[in-house]
C-alpha positions in Angstrom: -90.1 72.9 -34.7 -89.1 73.1 -31.1 -87.2 70.4 -29.2 -90.2 69.0 -27.2 -92.2 68.8 -30.4 -89.4 66.9 -32.2 -89.1 64.5 -29.2 -92.8 63.9 -29.2 -92.9 63.3 -33.0 -89.8 61.1 -32.8 -91.3 58.9 -30.1 -94.5 58.5 -32.1 -92.6 57.7 -35.3 -90.5 55.1 -33.4 -93.6 53.4 -32.0 -95.1 53.1 -35.5 -91.7 51.9 -36.8 -91.5 49.1 -34.2 -95.1 48.1 -34.8 -94.5 48.0 -38.6 -91.3 46.1 -38.3 -92.8 43.5 -36.0 -95.8 43.1 -38.2 -93.6 42.7 -41.3 -91.4 40.0 -39.6 -94.4 37.9 -38.6 -96.1 38.5 -42.0 -92.9 37.2 -43.8 -92.2 34.6 -41.1 -93.2 31.8 -43.4 -90.6 32.7 -46.0 -87.7 30.2 -45.3 -85.0 32.8 -45.7 -86.6 35.2 -43.2 -87.5 32.4 -40.8 -84.0 30.8 -40.7 -81.8 33.9 -41.0 -83.8 36.3 -38.7 -86.5 34.7 -36.6 -84.6 31.6 -35.5 -81.8 33.8 -34.1 -84.1 35.2 -31.4 -83.8 33.2 -28.2 -87.4 32.3 -27.5 -88.6 31.9 -31.1 -86.0 29.3 -32.0 -88.2 26.3 -31.2 -91.4 28.1 -32.3 -90.1 28.6 -35.9 -88.4 25.2 -36.1 -90.0 23.5 -39.2 -88.0 20.3 -39.3 -89.8 17.2 -40.7 -89.6 14.1 -38.5 -87.7 11.2 -40.2 -90.8 8.9 -40.1 -92.9 11.6 -41.9 -90.4 12.1 -44.7 -91.6 10.2 -47.9 -88.1 10.0 -49.4 
């Protein structure tokens, strides 16, 4: 395997890895542990993944 071939294969693998990681994060985004520990730490997704219940809607 030559260096240009390795660079090309590495960039393709990195692209697939980023796509798979992003898909997995949004697939498991409804799991509270993933949502609170990972996704709410990102700056723009903090308010998007905020699932707090308003006090007037809480039955308890």
